[in-house]
C-alpha positions as CSV (number, residue, x, y, z in Angstrom):
1,X,-40.8,-68.2,82.9
2,X,-39.5,-67.3,79.5
3,X,-35.9,-65.9,79.2
4,X,-35.2,-63.3,76.3
5,X,-33.1,-64.8,73.6
6,X,-29.6,-63.4,73.3
7,X,-28.6,-61.9,69.9
8,X,-26.4,-64.0,67.8
9,X,-22.7,-63.1,68.1
10,X,-22.2,-63.3,64.4
11,X,-25.4,-61.6,63.3
12,X,-25.0,-59.2,60.4
13,X,-25.9,-55.6,61.5
14,X,-28.8,-54.1,59.7
15,X,-27.8,-51.8,56.7
16,X,-29.5,-48.5,56.8
17,X,-30.5,-46.9,53.4
18,X,-28.6,-43.6,53.2
19,X,-31.4,-42.2,51.0
20,X,-33.7,-42.6,53.9
21,X,-31.3,-41.0,56.4
22,X,-30.1,-38.0,54.2
23,X,-31.6,-37.6,50.7
24,X,-29.4,-34.6,49.9
25,X,-26.3,-36.7,50.1
26,X,-27.5,-38.8,47.2
27,X,-27.7,-35.8,44.8
28,X,-24.3,-34.3,45.6
29,X,-22.1,-36.7,43.5
30,X,-24.4,-36.4,40.5
31,X,-24.3,-32.6,40.7
32,X,-20.5,-32.6,40.9
33,X,-20.3,-34.7,37.8
34,X,-22.6,-32.3,35.9
35,X,-20.6,-29.3,37.0
36,X,-17.3,-30.9,35.9
37,X,-18.8,-31.8,32.6
38,X,-20.0,-28.3,32.1
39,X,-16.5,-26.9,32.7
40,X,-15.0,-29.3,30.3
41,X,-17.4,-28.3,27.6
42,X,-16.8,-24.6,28.2
43,X,-13.0,-25.2,28.1
44,X,-13.4,-27.1,24.8
45,X,-15.5,-24.3,23.3
46,X,-13.0,-21.6,24.4
47,X,-10.0,-23.6,23.0
48,X,-11.8,-24.3,19.8
49,X,-12.7,-20.6,19.4
50,X,-9.1,-19.6,20.1
51,X,-7.9,-22.1,17.5
52,X,-10.3,-20.8,14.9
53,X,-9.2,-17.2,15.6
54,X,-5.6,-18.2,15.2
55,X,-6.4,-20.0,11.9
56,X,-8.3,-17.0,10.6
57,X,-5.5,-14.6,11.7
58,X,-2.9,-16.8,9.9
59,X,-5.1,-16.8,6.8
60,X,-5.5,-13.0,6.9
61,X,-1.7,-12.4,7.3
62,X,-1.0,-14.9,4.5
63,X,-3.6,-13.3,2.3
64,X,-2.1,-9.8,2.9
65,X,1.4,-11.1,2.3
66,X,0.3,-12.7,-1.0
67,X,-1.5,-9.5,-2.0
68,X,1.5,-7.3,-1.2
69,X,4.0,-9.5,-3.0
70,X,1.8,-10.1,-6.0
71,X,3.3,-9.4,-9.5
72,X,2.2,-6.3,-11.4
73,X,2.1,-7.4,-15.0
74,X,2.1,-3.8,-16.4
75,X,5.3,-3.0,-14.5
76,X,6.9,-6.3,-15.5
77,X,6.2,-5.5,-19.1
78,X,8.3,-2.2,-19.1
79,X,10.9,-2.7,-16.4
80,X,13.5,-4.3,-18.7
81,X,15.0,-2.1,-21.3
82,X,17.4,-2.7,-24.2
83,X,20.5,-0.6,-23.4
84,X,21.1,0.4,-27.1
85,X,17.5,1.4,-27.7
86,X,17.2,3.0,-24.3
87,X,20.2,5.2,-25.0
88,X,18.6,6.5,-28.1
89,X,15.3,7.1,-26.3
90,X,17.1,8.8,-23.4
91,X,18.7,11.3,-25.8
92,X,15.3,12.0,-27.4
93,X,13.8,12.7,-24.0
94,X,16.6,15.1,-23.0
95,X,16.3,16.8,-26.4
96,X,12.6,17.3,-25.9
97,X,13.2,18.9,-22.6
98,X,15.8,21.2,-24.1
99,X,13.5,22.2,-26.9
100,X,10.7,22.8,-24.3
101,X,12.9,25.1,-22.3
102,X,13.9,27.1,-25.4
103,X,10.3,27.4,-26.6
104,X,9.1,28.7,-23.2
105,X,11.7,31.5,-23.5
106,X,11.1,32.3,-27.2
107,X,7.5,31.6,-28.0
108,X,4.3,33.0,-26.5
109,X,2.6,29.6,-26.8
110,X,4.4,26.2,-26.6
111,X,3.7,22.5,-26.4
112,X,5.7,19.3,-25.8
113,X,5.2,15.6,-26.3
114,X,7.1,12.9,-24.6
115,X,6.5,9.1,-24.7
116,X,6.5,6.6,-21.8
117,X,9.4,4.8,-23.5
118,X,11.5,8.0,-23.5
119,X,10.8,8.6,-19.9
120,X,11.5,5.1,-18.8
121,X,14.8,5.1,-20.8
122,X,15.9,8.2,-18.8
123,X,14.8,6.6,-15.5
124,X,16.7,3.4,-16.3
125,X,19.9,5.2,-17.4
126,X,20.1,8.5,-15.6
127,X,17.9,8.8,-12.5
128,X,20.2,7.2,-10.0
129,X,23.3,8.6,-11.6
130,X,22.0,12.2,-11.7
131,X,19.8,12.1,-8.6
132,X,21.2,9.5,-6.2
133,X,19.1,8.5,-3.2
134,X,16.1,6.7,-4.6
135,X,17.7,3.3,-4.1
136,X,18.9,4.3,-0.6
137,X,15.2,5.3,0.1
138,X,14.1,1.8,-0.9
139,X,12.8,2.4,-4.5
140,X,14.5,0.4,-7.3
141,X,13.9,0.5,-11.0
142,X,11.1,3.1,-11.2
143,X,9.0,3.2,-14.4
144,X,6.0,5.0,-15.7
145,X,2.9,3.7,-17.5
146,X,0.8,6.2,-19.4
147,X,-2.8,5.3,-19.8
148,X,-5.9,7.3,-20.9
149,X,-6.0,10.2,-18.4
150,X,-3.7,8.5,-15.9
151,X,0.0,8.3,-15.0
152,X,1.0,5.2,-13.1
153,X,4.4,5.3,-11.4
154,X,5.7,1.9,-10.2
155,X,8.9,0.6,-8.6
156,X,10.3,-2.2,-6.6
157,X,9.9,-1.2,-3.0
158,X,12.0,-2.1,0.0
159,X,10.6,0.7,2.1
160,X,8.7,-1.7,4.4
161,X,9.4,-5.1,5.8
162,X,7.5,-6.6,2.8
163,X,9.2,-6.2,-0.6
164,X,6.8,-5.8,-3.5
165,X,5.9,-3.6,-6.4
166,X,4.8,-0.2,-5.3
167,X,2.4,1.5,-7.8
168,X,0.9,5.0,-7.5
169,X,-1.9,6.1,-9.9
170,X,-1.8,9.8,-10.6
171,X,-4.3,12.0,-12.2
172,X,-2.7,15.0,-14.1
173,X,-4.5,18.3,-14.0
174,X,-4.0,22.0,-14.3
175,X,-4.4,23.8,-11.0
176,X,-6.2,27.2,-10.5
177,X,-2.8,28.8,-10.4
178,X,-2.0,27.2,-13.9
179,X,0.5,24.7,-12.5
180,X,0.8,21.0,-13.3
181,X,-0.4,18.8,-10.5
182,X,-0.4,15.0,-10.3
183,X,-3.2,14.1,-7.9
184,X,-2.8,10.8,-6.1
185,X,-5.8,8.6,-6.9
186,X,-4.6,5.4,-5.3
187,X,-1.5,3.6,-4.1
188,X,-0.8,-0.1,-3.8
189,X,2.0,-2.5,-3.0
190,X,1.2,-5.6,-5.1
191,X,-2.6,-5.7,-4.9
192,X,-2.7,-4.4,-1.4
193,X,-4.1,-0.8,-1.1
194,X,-2.1,1.7,1.0
195,X,-3.5,4.6,3.0
196,X,-2.7,8.1,1.7
197,X,-0.7,9.1,4.7
198,X,1.5,6.0,4.3
199,X,2.4,6.7,0.7
200,X,3.0,10.4,1.3
201,X,5.4,9.5,4.1
202,X,7.3,7.2,1.7
203,X,7.4,9.8,-1.0
204,X,8.9,12.3,1.5
205,X,11.8,9.9,2.1
206,X,12.9,10.1,-1.6
207,X,14.9,12.9,-3.2
208,X,12.0,13.7,-5.5
209,X,12.3,17.4,-4.8
210,X,15.9,17.4,-6.1
211,X,14.8,16.6,-9.6
212,X,13.2,20.0,-10.2
213,X,10.7,22.5,-8.8
214,X,8.5,19.9,-7.3
215,X,6.5,20.1,-4.0
216,X,4.1,17.9,-2.2
217,X,0.6,19.1,-1.4
218,X,-1.8,17.4,1.0
219,X,-5.1,18.6,2.3
220,X,-7.3,16.1,4.1
221,X,-8.0,13.1,1.8
222,X,-6.4,14.8,-1.2
223,X,-2.7,14.8,-2.0
224,X,-0.7,15.7,-5.1
225,X,2.8,16.2,-6.6
226,X,2.9,19.8,-7.9
227,X,5.4,21.2,-10.5
228,X,6.0,24.7,-9.2
229,X,6.1,26.8,-12.4
230,X,6.9,30.0,-10.3
231,X,10.4,28.5,-9.7
232,X,11.1,27.9,-13.4
233,X,12.8,31.0,-14.9
234,X,11.5,31.7,-18.4
235,X,13.3,35.0,-18.5
236,X,13.6,37.9,-16.1
237,X,10.4,39.5,-17.2
238,X,8.3,36.5,-18.1
239,X,6.1,33.9,-16.4
240,X,5.0,30.4,-17.4
241,X,1.3,29.4,-17.5
242,X,0.2,25.8,-18.2
243,X,-2.9,25.7,-20.3
244,X,-3.4,22.0,-20.8
245,X,-2.2,18.5,-20.1
246,X,-3.3,15.3,-21.8
247,X,-2.3,11.8,-21.1
248,X,-2.9,9.2,-23.8
249,X,-1.8,5.6,-24.0
250,X,2.0,5.8,-24.1
251,X,2.4,9.6,-24.4
252,X,2.1,12.8,-22.4
253,X,1.2,16.2,-24.0
254,X,1.8,19.6,-22.4
255,X,0.6,23.0,-23.6
256,X,1.3,26.4,-22.1
257,X,2.0,30.1,-22.5
258,X,4.8,32.4,-21.7
259,X,3.7,36.0,-20.9
260,X,4.6,39.0,-18.9
261,X,3.6,38.6,-15.2
């Protein structure tokens, strides 16, 4: 009779193929690797995008700063004045104004001519002395440039955190009520354009109205500095009427009438 053989004590147990027992378990590690890789790629994309945005933002800020602090050659050409020459030109300017006042009282028709050099001489020597407050408001060394049909007022500005050359381009015109208006065409600090509301807010901080019968006018997208002729006394029974204003390179010409109201 045959006796069943006993299994060997040191026999190696059979190895079962896990793929045969549970196929799903074989895919789990590979899927985890793919998910982790996907998150890493997403994180890299997000970080790269944020870095690019920061780089662009820095570039924009730097560009704005460079534009705001850029030199204005036309201003630099007129800001320095020779004291002796400027004193003569300042006297000429004040003499022209005195003659204009006399003519408006004595003549039915009058005219006046002043030059940019005369105006700038007065600005350099008399503005802050006679009308203090412009420097306190953050405007230093204001000057004018007279071009064909345009008046450009420029100054060193410390009104904002960025110091630069503030320039305002003005278009002179005669209003329907026969007054002189300087309509604001554009405003810049350096080469950077400023919105109308911003420049009007800065102008209101200055003692501009103390110089004479000047008022600020703003309607929607239009703003102007207006010389209020009704406040200029040409005599108890007379009124002033502006009939023309011409701006040529380096000079300003005014024409007007004095008549009974």
